[in-house]
C-alpha positions in Angstrom: -62.7 -25.3 -41.1 -64.5 -25.1 -37.8 -67.6 -26.9 -39.3 -65.3 -29.7 -40.5 -64.0 -30.3 -37.0 -67.5 -30.1 -35.5 -68.9 -32.5 -38.1 -66.1 -35.0 -37.5 -66.5 -34.9 -33.7 -70.3 -35.2 -33.9 -70.0 -38.1 -36.4 -67.8 -40.1 -34.0 -70.0 -39.3 -31.0 -73.1 -40.4 -32.8 -71.4 -43.7 -33.8 -70.6 -44.3 -30.2 -74.2 -43.4 -29.3 -75.3 -46.2 -31.6 -72.9 -48.7 -30.0 -74.3 -48.1 -26.6 -78.0 -47.8 -27.5 -78.5 -50.3 -30.4 -76.5 -53.4 -29.5 -79.5 -55.5 -28.6 -80.0 -59.0 -30.2 -82.8 -57.6 -32.3 -80.7 -54.9 -33.7 -77.8 -57.2 -34.4 -80.0 -59.5 -36.4 -80.8 -56.8 -39.0 -78.8 -57.0 -42.3 -76.5 -54.2 -43.2 -76.6 -52.7 -39.7 -73.1 -51.2 -40.0 -74.0 -49.4 -43.2 -77.3 -48.2 -41.8 -75.6 -46.8 -38.7 -73.0 -44.9 -40.8 -75.7 -43.5 -43.1 -77.9 -42.3 -40.2 -74.8 -40.8 -38.5 -73.9 -38.9 -41.7 -77.5 -37.7 -42.1 -77.5 -36.6 -38.4 -74.2 -34.7 -38.9 -75.5 -33.0 -42.1 -78.7 -31.9 -40.3 -76.7 -30.6 -37.3 -74.2 -28.7 -39.4 -77.0 -27.1 -41.4 -78.8 -26.1 -38.1 -75.6 -24.7 -36.5 -74.8 -22.8 -39.7 -78.4 -21.3 -39.7 -78.4 -20.3 -36.1 -75.0 -18.8 -36.3 -76.6 -15.8 -38.0 -79.0 -15.1 -35.1 -78.1 -11.9 -33.2 -77.2 -13.4 -29.8 -74.1 -14.8 -28.2 -72.2 -18.0 -28.1 -74.2 -19.5 -25.2 -77.5 -19.0 -26.9 -76.3 -20.6 -30.1 -74.8 -23.6 -28.2 -78.0 -24.0 -26.2 -80.0 -24.1 -29.4 -77.6 -26.6 -30.9 -77.8 -28.8 -27.8 -81.6 -28.6 -27.8 -81.6 -29.7 -31.5 -79.2 -32.6 -30.8 -81.2 -33.9 -27.8 -84.5 -33.7 -29.6 -83.2 -35.4 -32.7 -81.5 -38.1 -30.7 -84.7 -38.8 -28.8 -86.7 -39.1 -32.0 -84.0 -41.3 -33.5 -83.8 -43.6 -30.5 -87.6 -44.0 -30.4 -87.7 -44.8 -34.1 -84.9 -47.4 -34.0 -86.6 -49.1 -30.9 -89.9 -49.2 -32.8 -91.8 -47.0 -30.2 -92.1 -43.8 -32.3 -95.6 -42.6 -32.0 -97.5 -39.4 -32.8 -97.5 -38.6 -29.1 -93.7 -38.9 -28.9 -93.3 -36.6 -31.8 -95.7 -34.0 -30.4 -94.1 -34.2 -27.0 -90.7 -33.5 -28.6 -92.0 -30.6 -30.6 -93.7 -29.1 -27.6 -90.6 -29.4 -25.4 -88.4 -28.0 -28.3 -90.7 -25.0 -28.8 -91.0 -24.3 -25.0 -87.3 -24.4 -24.4 -86.7 -22.4 -27.6 -88.9 -19.6 -26.2 -87.0 -19.7 -22.9 -83.7 -19.4 -24.7 -84.9 -16.6 -26.9 -86.4 -14.7 -23.9 -83.3 -15.1 -21.8 -80.7 -14.3 -24.4 -79.1 -10.9 -24.8 -79.9 -9.7 -28.3 -77.5 -7.5 -30.1 -76.8 -6.4 -33.7 
């Protein structure tokens, strides 16, 4: 039941993210924009729920899990924003991967591991 509430909250937050970031005249001119936003928001929620479910099995506390989830969300939002604005390049993808892995190592090193 917790994942249902998380998914619902993230879905509405991502839809608001779209309202603030994609309301340019270029984006409004695209056909079926409302349906595309909903589809991308649902895909984003599905990926986030799968990621949160997977990291919930890692042997460290709530703060580590929430930091990993936030890192995943921010990385995915940056990639999505670059894609929708038409500026997604190989360098942007490699930069996101590098930052993701670097912060991931810091989170793993600073977390208290337990079984």
